[in-house]
C-alpha positions in Angstrom: -15.2 57.8 10.3 -15.2 54.0 10.3 -18.1 52.2 8.8 -20.2 49.9 10.9 -19.0 46.4 11.4 -20.6 44.0 8.9 -21.7 40.6 9.9 -19.3 37.9 8.8 -20.9 35.6 6.3 -20.9 31.9 6.9 -18.3 29.7 5.4 -19.8 28.1 2.3 -19.9 24.4 2.4 -17.8 22.5 -0.1 -19.6 19.9 -2.1 -18.1 16.5 -1.7 -17.0 15.0 -5.0 -16.7 18.3 -6.8 -13.0 17.7 -7.5 -12.4 14.4 -5.7 -13.1 12.5 -8.9 -10.1 14.3 -10.5 -6.8 12.5 -9.9 -3.2 13.4 -10.7 -0.4 10.9 -10.8 2.4 11.1 -8.4 5.1 13.3 -9.9 8.4 11.4 -10.0 11.6 13.2 -11.1 15.1 11.8 -11.5 18.3 13.5 -10.6 21.7 12.0 -11.6 24.6 12.8 -9.4 28.0 13.5 -11.0 30.6 10.8 -10.8 33.3 11.1 -8.1 36.1 10.5 -10.6 36.1 11.3 -14.4 37.4 7.8 -15.3 34.9 5.9 -13.1 32.7 3.4 -14.9 29.1 4.6 -15.4 26.0 2.5 -15.5 23.3 5.3 -16.1 23.0 7.4 -19.2 20.6 10.3 -19.7 18.8 9.8 -23.1 16.7 12.9 -23.0 14.9 15.2 -20.5 12.4 12.4 -19.6 14.4 9.1 -20.1 17.4 7.4 -18.6 19.0 4.1 -19.6 20.7 1.6 -17.4 23.7 -0.3 -18.7 24.9 -3.5 -17.2 28.5 -2.8 -16.1 31.4 -5.1 -16.7 31.6 -8.1 -14.5 27.9 -8.3 -13.8 25.6 -11.1 -15.0 24.8 -11.2 -18.7 21.4 -12.0 -20.1 20.6 -15.1 -22.1 21.7 -14.0 -25.5 25.1 -12.8 -24.3 24.6 -9.1 -24.9 24.6 -6.4 -22.2 21.1 -5.8 -20.8 20.0 -2.2 -21.3 16.8 -0.9 -19.7 15.1 2.4 -20.2 13.0 4.2 -17.6 10.8 7.3 -18.1 10.1 10.1 -15.6 8.2 13.3 -15.6 11.6 15.0 -16.0 15.2 14.0 -15.7 17.8 16.3 -14.3 21.4 15.6 -15.5 24.7 16.0 -13.7 24.9 19.8 -14.6 21.5 20.7 -13.2 21.6 23.6 -10.7 19.5 23.7 -7.5 17.6 26.7 -8.9 16.5 24.7 -12.0 15.4 21.8 -9.8 13.5 24.1 -7.5 11.6 25.9 -10.2 10.3 22.7 -11.7 9.6 20.5 -8.6 9.2 22.6 -5.4 7.9 26.0 -6.8 4.4 24.7 -7.6 4.2 23.0 -4.1 5.0 26.3 -2.4 2.6 28.2 -4.6 -0.1 25.6 -3.6 0.9 26.0 0.1 0.3 29.8 0.0 -3.1 29.1 -1.6 -4.2 26.7 1.2 -3.2 23.3 -0.3 -1.0 20.6 1.2 2.1 19.1 -0.4 4.6 16.3 0.2 8.1 16.2 -1.3 10.5 13.4 -0.5 13.9 12.3 -1.9 14.5 8.6 -2.5 17.6 6.7 -3.4 20.5 4.6 -2.3 23.1 5.7 0.2 25.4 8.4 -1.2 23.1 9.3 -4.1 22.8 13.0 -3.1 19.4 13.1 -1.3 20.5 15.3 1.6 22.4 17.6 -0.8 19.3 18.0 -2.9 17.1 18.8 0.1 19.4 20.9 2.3 22.1 22.0 -0.1 25.7 23.0 0.4 27.6 26.3 1.1 27.0 28.6 -1.8 24.3 26.4 -3.3 21.2 26.2 -1.2 18.9 23.2 -1.6 15.1 22.9 -1.9 14.4 23.5 1.8 16.0 27.0 2.1 14.6 28.0 -1.3 11.1 27.0 -0.2 11.4 29.1 3.0 12.8 32.1 1.0 9.9 31.9 -1.5 7.3 31.7 1.4 8.6 34.8 3.2 9.1 36.8 0.0 5.4 36.2 -0.8 3.9 36.9 2.7 6.5 39.1 4.2 4.4 42.3 4.5 1.2 40.3 5.3 2.5 38.4 8.4 0.6 38.5 11.6 2.3 39.6 14.7 4.0 36.9 16.8 1.6 34.9 19.0 -1.5 36.0 17.2 -1.7 32.3 16.1 -1.0 29.6 18.8 -0.7 25.9 18.1 -2.4 23.4 20.3 -2.1 19.6 20.8 -5.0 18.8 18.5 -3.3 19.6 15.2 -5.1 22.9 14.8 -4.6 26.6 15.6 -6.1 29.0 18.1 -6.4 32.7 17.4 -6.1 35.6 19.8 -6.4 39.3 19.6 -3.5 41.6 19.3 -3.7 42.7 22.9 -3.4 39.2 24.1 -0.6 38.6 21.6 1.2 41.7 22.9 0.9 40.5 26.5 2.3 37.2 25.6 5.2 38.8 23.8 6.1 40.9 26.8 5.8 37.8 29.0 8.2 35.9 26.8 10.6 38.8 26.7 10.6 39.0 30.5 11.6 35.4 30.9 15.2 34.7 31.8 17.5 34.0 28.8 14.9 35.2 26.2 15.6 34.3 22.7 16.9 37.1 20.6 14.5 38.3 18.0 15.2 37.5 14.4 15.8 41.2 13.6 18.6 41.5 16.1 20.1 38.0 15.7 23.2 37.5 13.6 23.1 34.7 11.0 25.2 31.7 11.9 28.1 31.6 9.5 27.9 27.8 9.5 24.8 27.9 7.2 24.8 31.6 6.1 25.9 30.6 2.6 23.1 28.1 2.3 20.2 30.5 2.8 21.7 33.3 0.6 19.6 33.0 -2.5 20.5 35.3 -5.3 17.3 34.8 -7.3 14.1 36.5 -6.0 11.1 34.2 -6.1 7.6 35.0 -5.1 4.2 33.4 -5.4 1.5 34.8 -7.6 -1.9 36.3 -6.5 -1.3 36.3 -2.8 -4.4 37.2 -0.9 -3.8 40.7 0.5 -6.8 40.6 2.7 -5.4 37.9 5.0 -2.7 37.6 7.5 -0.3 34.7 7.7 1.8 32.8 10.2 4.5 30.2 9.6 5.2 27.4 12.0 7.9 24.8 11.5 8.6 21.4 13.1 11.3 18.8 12.6 11.1 15.1 13.5 13.0 12.0 12.6 11.9 8.3 12.3 14.7 6.2 13.7 14.3 2.4 14.1 10.5 2.9 13.5 10.3 5.3 16.4 9.4 9.0 16.1 11.6 11.6 17.8 11.2 15.4 18.1 14.4 17.1 17.0 13.3 20.5 18.3 12.4 19.3 21.8 14.3 21.1 24.5 15.4 18.5 27.1 17.1 19.8 30.3 20.6 18.5 30.5 21.4 16.3 33.5 25.1 15.5 33.6 24.6 12.9 36.4 21.7 10.9 34.9 21.0 12.1 31.3 17.6 11.2 30.0 17.3 9.5 26.6 14.9 11.2 24.1 11.3 10.1 24.4 9.6 8.8 21.3 6.4 10.4 20.1 3.1 8.8 19.1 0.9 9.3 16.0 -2.6 10.6 16.5 -5.6 11.3 14.3 -7.4 14.7 14.5 -11.0 15.4 14.0 -10.5 15.7 10.2 -8.9 12.2 10.2 -5.4 13.6 9.4 -2.4 12.0 11.0 0.0 14.1 13.2 2.7 13.6 15.8 1.3 14.3 19.2 3.3 16.6 21.4 5.6 17.7 18.6 7.3 21.1 19.0 6.1 23.8 16.6 8.1 27.0 16.4 6.7 30.2 14.9 9.2 31.9 12.6 9.2 35.3 10.9 12.1 35.0 8.4 14.1 32.6 6.3 17.1 33.0 8.6 15.1 32.2 11.7 13.4 29.2 10.1 16.6 27.7 8.8 18.3 28.3 12.2 15.6 26.2 13.8 16.1 23.5 11.1 19.9 23.6 11.7 19.4 23.2 15.4 17.4 20.0 14.8 19.8 18.8 12.1 22.6 18.6 14.6 20.5 16.2 16.7 19.8 13.9 13.7 21.4 10.5 13.7 24.2 10.1 11.2 27.0 7.6 11.1 30.1 6.7 9.1 29.6 3.7 6.9 31.7 2.1 4.2 29.7 3.8 1.5 29.1 7.2 2.9 31.1 9.2 5.5 28.0 10.9 6.8 25.2 8.5 6.1 21.7 9.3 7.4 20.5 6.6 9.8 16.9 7.9 10.0 14.1 9.5 7.9 13.8 13.2 8.6 10.6 15.2 8.1 10.7 19.0 8.1 7.1 20.4 8.2 6.3 23.9 7.2 2.8 24.9 8.4 1.2 28.0 6.9 -1.7 29.5 8.9 -4.0 32.0 7.1 -6.8 34.0 8.6 -8.8 36.8 6.8 -9.1 40.4 8.0 -12.4 41.7 9.3 -14.7 43.8 7.3 -12.8 47.0 8.2 -9.5 45.5 7.2 -7.9 46.5 10.5 -7.8 43.4 12.7 -7.8 39.6 12.2 -11.2 38.0 12.1 -11.7 36.3 15.5 -13.4 33.1 14.1 -11.5 29.9 14.4 -13.6 28.4 11.6 -12.1 30.9 9.1 -8.6 29.8 9.7 -7.0 27.9 6.8 -4.0 25.6 7.6 -1.8 24.2 4.9 1.3 22.1 5.3 4.3 21.3 3.2 6.3 18.2 4.3 9.9 18.0 3.1 11.2 14.4 3.7 14.8 13.2 3.4 14.6 9.4 3.4 17.5 7.4 4.6 19.2 5.5 1.8 18.5 1.8 1.1 21.6 -0.3 1.5 22.9 -3.8 1.5 24.8 -4.8 4.6 27.4 -6.8 2.7 28.4 -3.5 1.0 28.2 -1.2 4.0 29.9 -3.8 6.2 27.5 -2.8 9.0 27.7 -4.5 12.4 25.8 -4.2 15.7 23.7 -1.0 15.9 24.5 -0.1 12.3 23.2 -3.5 11.1 20.0 -3.0 13.1 19.6 0.5 11.7 20.0 -0.7 8.2 17.4 -3.5 8.7 14.8 -1.0 10.0 15.6 1.4 7.2 15.1 -1.3 4.5 12.0 -2.5 6.3 10.3 0.9 6.3 11.3 1.5 2.6 9.9 -2.0 1.8 6.6 -1.1 3.4 6.5 2.1 1.3 7.0 0.0 -1.8 4.3 -2.4 -0.7 1.8 0.5 -0.2 2.6 1.8 -3.6 2.0 -1.6 -5.1 -1.3 -2.1 -3.4 -2.5 1.4 -4.3 -1.5 0.8 -7.9 -3.3 -2.6 -8.0 -6.4 -1.1 -6.5 -6.5 1.7 -9.0 -5.7 -0.4 -12.1 -7.8 -3.5 -11.4 -10.6 -2.0 -9.3 -9.7 -4.1 -6.3 -10.3 -3.0 -2.7 -7.2 -4.4 -0.9 -6.3 -2.8 2.4 -3.1 -0.7 2.1 -0.7 -1.6 4.9 0.0 2.0 6.1 0.2 0.9 9.7 3.1 -1.4 9.1 5.5 1.5 9.3 5.5 4.9 11.0 6.7 6.5 7.8 3.7 5.4 5.7 1.2 5.8 8.5 2.2 9.5 9.0 1.7 10.3 5.3 -1.3 8.2 4.5 -3.5 11.3 4.2 -1.5 12.6 1.2 -2.1 9.4 -0.7 -5.8 9.5 0.2 -6.1 12.9 -1.5 -5.0 15.6 1.0 -2.4 17.1 -1.2 0.1 16.8 -4.1 2.9 14.2 -3.8 6.2 14.7 -5.5 9.2 12.3 -5.4 12.8 13.0 -6.5 14.7 9.8 -7.3 18.4 10.5 -6.7 20.8 8.1 -8.4 24.6 7.6 -8.3 25.7 6.4 -11.8 28.7 4.5 -10.6 28.9 0.8 -11.6 29.0 -0.4 -8.0 25.4 0.9 -7.3 23.9 -0.8 -10.4 21.8 -3.4 -8.6 20.5 -0.9 -6.0 19.7 1.6 -8.8 17.8 -1.1 -10.6 15.5 -1.6 -7.6 15.1 2.2 -7.2 14.1 2.5 -10.8 11.5 -0.3 -10.5 10.0 1.4 -7.5 9.9 4.7 -9.3 8.2 3.1 -12.2 5.5 1.7 -10.0 5.0 5.0 -8.1 4.4 6.9 -11.3 1.3 4.8 -11.9 -0.3 5.7 -8.6 -2.9 8.5 -8.8 -3.7 10.8 -5.9 -7.0 12.7 -5.7 -6.8 16.4 -6.5 -7.2 18.5 -3.3 -10.3 20.7 -3.0 -9.9 24.4 -3.5 -10.0 26.7 -0.5 -13.4 28.2 0.3 -13.9 31.9 -0.1 -14.7 33.7 3.1 -17.2 36.1 1.4 -15.9 39.4 2.6 -15.3 42.4 0.3 -11.9 42.2 -1.4 -9.5 45.1 -1.1 -10.5 46.0 2.5 -6.9 46.2 3.7 -6.2 49.4 1.8 -9.7 50.7 1.6 -9.6 52.9 4.7 -6.0 54.0 4.2 -5.2 57.4 2.5 -3.5 57.0 -0.8 -1.1 59.7 -2.1 -0.3 60.5 -5.8 1.3 57.8 -7.7 5.1 57.9 -7.6 5.1 60.8 -5.1 4.9 63.4 -7.9 3.5 66.9 -7.1 0.1 67.9 -8.5 -0.2 70.4 -11.4 -2.2 72.8 -9.2 0.6 72.8 -6.7 3.2 73.7 -9.3 1.0 76.5 -10.6 0.4 78.0 -7.2 4.1 77.9 -6.4 4.8 79.9 -9.6 2.5 82.8 -8.5 4.1 85.7 -6.4 3.5 85.4 -2.7 0.7 87.3 -1.2 1.6 90.0 1.3 0.3 89.9 4.9 -3.4 90.7 5.0 -3.6 91.5 8.6 -4.9 95.1 9.3 -4.1 96.3 12.8 -4.8 100.0 12.3 -7.9 101.6 10.9 -5.8 104.2 9.2 -3.5 101.6 7.5 -3.5 102.6 3.8 -0.6 100.4 2.6 -1.9 96.8 3.3 -4.9 96.9 0.9 -3.0 98.6 -2.0 -0.2 96.0 -1.7 -2.8 93.2 -1.7 -4.6 94.7 -4.6 -1.4 95.1 -6.5 -0.4 91.4 -5.8 -3.8 90.2 -6.9 -3.6 92.3 -10.1 -0.2 90.7 -10.8 -1.6 87.3 -10.2 -4.6 88.1 -12.4 -2.3 89.3 -15.2 -0.1 86.3 -14.8 -3.2 84.1 -14.8 -4.4 85.8 -18.0 -1.0 85.3 -19.7 -1.0 81.7 -18.6 -4.5 81.2 -20.0 -3.5 82.8 -23.3 -0.4 80.6 -23.4 -2.5 77.6 -22.5 -4.9 78.4 -25.3 -2.1 78.8 -27.8 -0.5 75.5 -26.7 -3.9 73.8 -26.7 -4.6 75.0 -30.2 -1.2 73.9 -31.4 -1.7 70.6 -29.6 -5.1 70.2 -31.3 -3.5 70.9 -34.7 -0.8 68.3 -33.9 -3.5 65.9 -32.8 -5.5 66.5 -36.0 -2.4 65.9 -38.0 -1.7 62.8 -36.0 -5.2 61.6 -36.4 -5.0 62.1 -40.1 -1.7 60.3 -40.3 -3.1 57.5 -38.1 -6.2 57.3 -40.3 -4.1 57.1 -43.4 -2.0 54.5 -41.7 -5.1 52.6 -40.6 -6.5 52.7 -44.1 -3.2 51.4 -45.5 -2.9 48.8 -42.8 -6.6 47.9 -43.3 -5.9 47.3 -47.0 -2.9 45.1 -46.2 -4.9 43.4 -43.5 -7.6 42.6 -45.9 -5.0 41.2 -48.3 -3.5 39.2 -45.5 -7.0 38.0 -44.4 -7.7 36.8 -47.9 -4.4 35.1 -48.0 -5.0 33.6 -44.6 -8.5 32.4 -45.7 -7.0 30.8 -48.7 -4.3 29.1 -46.6 -7.0 28.0 -44.1 -8.9 26.4 -46.9 -5.8 24.8 -48.2 -5.0 23.6 -44.6 -8.5 22.2 -44.2 -8.2 20.4 -47.5 -4.8 19.0 -46.5 -6.2 18.1 -43.1 -9.1 16.2 -44.6 -6.7 14.5 -47.0 -4.3 13.8 -44.1 -7.2 12.3 -42.1 -8.2 10.2 -45.1 -4.7 8.9 -45.5 -4.4 8.3 -41.8 -7.6 6.3 -41.9 -6.4 4.3 -44.9 -3.0 3.8 -43.2 -4.9 2.6 -40.0 -6.9 0.2 -42.1 -3.8 -1.1 -43.9 -2.0 -1.4 -40.6 -4.9 -3.4 -39.2 -5.1 -5.5 -42.3 -1.3 -6.0 -42.1 -1.6 -7.0 -38.5 -4.4 -9.5 -39.3 -2.3 -11.0 -42.2 0.8 -11.2 -40.1 -1.2 -12.9 -37.3 -2.6 -15.3 -39.9 0.9 -15.9 -41.3 2.3 -16.5 -37.8 -0.6 -18.9 -37.1 -0.1 -20.8 -40.4 3.7 -20.9 -39.8 3.1 -22.3 -36.3 0.6 -24.8 -37.7 3.0 -25.8 -40.4 5.8 -26.2 -37.9 3.5 -28.3 -35.7 2.5 -30.5 -38.7 6.1 -30.9 -39.7 7.1 -31.9 -36.2 4.1 -34.3 -36.1 5.2 -35.9 -39.4 8.8 -36.1 -38.3 7.6 -37.8 -35.0 5.4 -40.2 -37.0 8.3 -41.0 -39.5 10.6 -41.6 -36.5 8.0 -43.8 -34.8 7.5 -45.7 -38.1 11.2 -46.3 -38.5 11.6 -47.4 -34.9 8.6 -49.7 -35.4 10.0 -51.2 -38.6 13.3 -51.8 -36.9 11.6 -53.4 -34.0 9.4 -55.6 -36.2 12.5 -56.5 -38.3 14.3 -57.5 -35.1 11.3 -59.5 -33.9 10.9 -61.3 -37.2 14.6 -62.1 -37.2 14.5 -63.3 -33.6 11.3 -65.3 -34.2 12.9 -66.9 -37.3 16.0 -67.9 -35.5 13.9 -69.1 -32.6 11.8 -71.3 -34.8 14.8 -72.6 -36.7 16.4 -73.7 -33.5 13.1 -75.1 -32.3 12.7 -77.1 -35.5 16.3 -78.4 -35.3 15.7 -79.3 -31.7 12.4 -81.1 -32.5 14.1 -83.0 -35.4 17.0 -83.9 -33.2 14.7 -85.0 -30.4 12.6 -87.1 -32.9 15.7 -88.7 -34.3 17.0 -89.4 -30.8 13.7 -90.9 -29.8 13.7 -93.2 -32.8 17.3 -94.2 -32.1 16.4 -94.9 -28.5 13.5 -97.1 -29.5 15.7 -98.9 -32.0 18.3 -99.4 -29.3 15.7 -100.7 -26.9 14.6 -103.2 -29.4 18.1 -104.3 -30.2 18.8 -104.7 -26.4 15.7 -106.7 -26.0 16.6 -109.0 -28.9 20.1 -109.4 -27.6 18.8 -110.2 -24.1 16.3 -112.7 -25.5 19.1 -114.3 -27.6 21.3 -114.5 -24.6 18.6 -116.1 -22.5 17.9 -118.6 -25.2 21.5 -119.5 -26.0 23.0 -119.4 -22.5 23.2 -122.8 -20.6 21.4 -123.4 -17.4 23.4 -122.7 -14.3 22.8 -123.0 -10.7 20.3 -120.8 -9.1 22.1 -117.7 -7.8 21.6 -116.6 -4.3 19.9 -113.4 -3.6 22.5 -110.8 -2.5 22.1 -109.6 1.0 21.1 -106.0 1.6 20.3 -103.9 4.5 16.7 -104.0 5.7 16.4 -107.3 3.7 15.3 -105.4 0.6 16.7 -105.3 -2.8 16.3 -102.2 -5.0 16.4 -102.9 -8.6 17.8 -100.1 -10.7 15.7 -99.4 -13.8 16.7 -97.5 -16.8 15.1 -94.2 -17.6 12.0 -94.4 -19.8 13.6 -91.7 -22.0 17.1 -92.8 -22.6 19.8 -90.1 -22.7 21.2 -89.1 -26.0 24.6 -88.9 -24.4 26.7 -91.8 -23.1 25.9 -92.2 -19.4 28.0 -95.0 -18.0 26.4 -96.7 -15.0 29.2 -98.3 -13.1 28.2 -101.3 -10.9 28.8 -101.2 -7.3 31.8 -103.2 -6.1 29.8 -105.3 -3.6 27.1 -106.1 -6.2 27.3 -109.2 -8.4 29.0 -108.7 -11.8 26.6 -107.6 -14.5 27.4 -107.2 -18.1 27.4 -103.6 -19.1 26.6 -102.3 -22.5 27.5 -98.8 -23.6 25.8 -96.7 -26.2 27.8 -94.0 -27.9 26.0 -90.7 -28.4 26.4 -88.4 -31.4 27.7 -85.7 -29.1 30.1 -87.8 -27.2 32.9 -85.3 -27.9 31.1 -82.4 -26.3 32.1 -81.1 -22.8 29.5 -81.1 -20.1 28.8 -79.0 -17.0 27.8 -81.6 -14.3 25.7 -79.5 -11.8 25.4 -81.5 -8.5 23.9 -79.4 -5.7 25.5 -79.9 -2.3 22.2 -80.9 -0.8 22.0 -84.1 -2.9 22.3 -87.5 -1.1 24.6 -90.4 -2.1 22.5 -93.3 -3.4 23.6 -97.0 -3.2 22.4 -97.9 -6.6 24.4 -100.3 -8.8 24.1 -98.0 -11.8 25.7 -94.6 -11.2 25.7 -91.7 -13.8 29.0 -90.9 -15.2 29.8 -88.3 -17.9 33.3 -88.1 -19.4 35.0 -84.7 -20.0 32.7 -83.0 -17.5 33.2 -80.1 -15.2 31.5 -80.8 -11.9 30.1 -77.8 -10.0 27.8 -77.4 -7.0 26.6 -74.0 -8.2 26.2 -73.0 -11.8 28.5 -70.2 -12.9 29.2 -68.2 -16.0 32.8 -69.3 -16.2 31.9 -73.0 -16.3 29.1 -72.5 -18.8 31.4 -70.6 -21.2 33.8 -73.6 -21.5 31.1 -76.3 -22.3 28.4 -77.0 -24.8 26.2 -79.2 -22.6 24.6 -78.9 -19.3 23.3 -81.6 -16.8 21.5 -80.9 -13.5 21.2 -83.8 -10.9 18.0 -83.3 -9.0 16.6 -85.4 -6.2 13.1 -85.6 -4.9 10.9 -88.0 -2.8 8.6 -90.1 -4.9 5.0 -91.1 -3.9 6.1 -94.5 -2.7 8.7 -93.0 -0.3 11.7 -93.8 -2.4 14.3 -91.3 -3.6 14.0 -90.4 -7.2 17.0 -88.9 -9.0 16.4 -86.9 -12.2 19.1 -85.9 -14.7 18.0 -82.7 -16.5 20.0 -82.1 -19.7 20.2 -79.1 -22.0 22.2 -77.2 -24.6 24.3 -74.1 -23.9 23.9 -71.1 -26.2 25.7 -67.8 -26.3 23.5 -64.7 -26.1 23.8 -61.4 -28.0 24.8 -59.6 -24.8 27.9 -61.8 -24.4 26.3 -64.2 -21.8 25.1 -67.8 -21.9 21.7 -69.4 -21.8 20.6 -73.1 -21.3 17.8 -74.7 -23.3 16.7 -78.0 -21.7 16.2 -80.9 -24.1 15.9 -84.2 -22.1 15.3 -85.7 -18.6 16.6 -89.1 -17.3 15.1 -90.6 -14.2 16.9 -93.0 -11.8 14.7 -94.8 -9.2 15.0 -97.8 -6.8 12.0 -100.1 -6.4 11.2 -103.2 -4.3 11.1 -106.5 -6.3 7.7 -107.4 -4.7 8.5 -111.1 -4.3 9.9 -111.7 -7.8 12.1 -114.8 -7.8 14.9 -115.2 -10.3 15.8 -118.8 -11.1 19.2 -119.5 -12.6 19.7 -122.7 -14.3 
């Protein structure tokens, strides 16, 4: 008789923050693909099970010191070229499947360049199934006997599940089977030989502590993100040969729990590994792949295979599923095969392939940016907005990075030298991703029903189907005769029955005696065994006491050594700190000494330059003053000679006037404008012989020449073209002169003296001619310089009514 239905307790509320403060880093693993050829150059070396090292291959850029640059990167675990799919699954995917069965979400994605083995790692190859078929096999091995019947769980468009009773589920199954072209059930369907070897897993794997008081349902969906658009690979589109319809992209939506999902995505309920993988293979054929220069079958999109596990508890009787939607637990495992990052100059992509590569690289770059911002927010306490919405890929999985499940990444690398630069970028991204922490998911709430209710009302037989001892004894007794008496005068039935009962009683008495003997013998054996055990225990106790004493002594010695070790470690730490301080002081003093030496060297250099400069200035000043003194002495001597010459000339003129006889009065020479210009000698006579030749129309005048000390020097006679020809009687004349209209270096190099003829209008309106003279010197740079020494002035003036009388 069934017990009364108990009231289902309310679902206990989960306290926020109970586990949200605990965070786990993103688990990043590295898998190295074998080289295609044994003699191919390799750029990645596995150092140990957590570290790889990148070598710069031949022909690539060298670093500054000329050595090959070697960089090491650490991961949670590194899988070498000989790692099997089973070893990879046990470490990476097995914990995620175990969490899935216990109601927790998980995200596993493969990342790497084109041709690094991402799809092989996720899907596998014939005879060596990948992570995806192994995950499916472990799920169905764990919940195989606890699965709900088909259509008990139904998916809706709100990223949740509806539950219906078994009668409604049966009606829906019959309705589906009655439809034309019904799909063959998984039990009757033959496995497609195209992927039969992939799902044949030799190793049996099962989750631990599966809840037996619940029923489970598995739903799978398969989408791809192509050119930043989401497409459903399981969507059944009716084929139209006349006007085929292109696949429609799907939109992302947010459910009531703020989780992102693909609206309108097809979810298929599966009951076995074969059926689930067949659904995956059907969608895989629709996935976009293309032949590039780097990979014959290169994925042109990001694929996401979702495994959704629905779990609902049994009712209090353990017979039916509890019809309360709030008690349904939904967990999801997303297996993501990312398209490979690539450089277009290597893939030689054009047209659509080029556009696809650009979108792939853009989405991967957005993923890297999100990781960088998450890492910066967690390390430095900033609150920058993570750009999840910049890409459909990051927007879809934003909940995982916000703490809705564990995140695992497998970095696949190809160690060939041609992929060195791409592998370097992949390693840097993996290094950043490892530092991102994700909040630990909250444990599933307990429904509160009595455990073990599934088998509580079911009759249980003996263990191992072995017969009971009473049955064996009853079978050894002689059979009882028929006890039915049909005639009152029957005198044979009762005697036969009495005889059979007496035989049974005698046999029973013999069995009791035998049992007593055997029990006594067994008691004696037990007593002997107890005595032997007691002696053994005493012996072992003595040895145990000795061992305990020895262990106590060893513990004391270990404690003493630990204390000594701690003391030595403390001293070593102090010495290391002191050494660090001294080394820092030494470096500072060395830097200060180098700074002072450099300062002294600069001061010494400045001093030497200043001394050389001052020495040059003193030498130049000395030469300058020596020349100035010589010039002044020469000018003074010239001035004295000129004064003496003037006095001599005056005396001679006076003597001539006194001694000459009187003559007739000469007539005044006629001139234009009835004026006569009298040419006067310059106040400062020239130190060089300037011969004033009289005009041919003028009356003869006695000329006197003075010979200069530098009469043998050559002159540069500079007469500008703008000068006017004067009609003076006295005209300047310099022998051995080079006449030029413009001063030039060639003429200055051939002469020692320089004279410039300059004309200007005087204050009285007459033209005044100045003869500016100077010395030519050679400069240090190989040129010439002129130092002016004297000026002679030629000027015409009106006689102002002066009358000369000649006698």
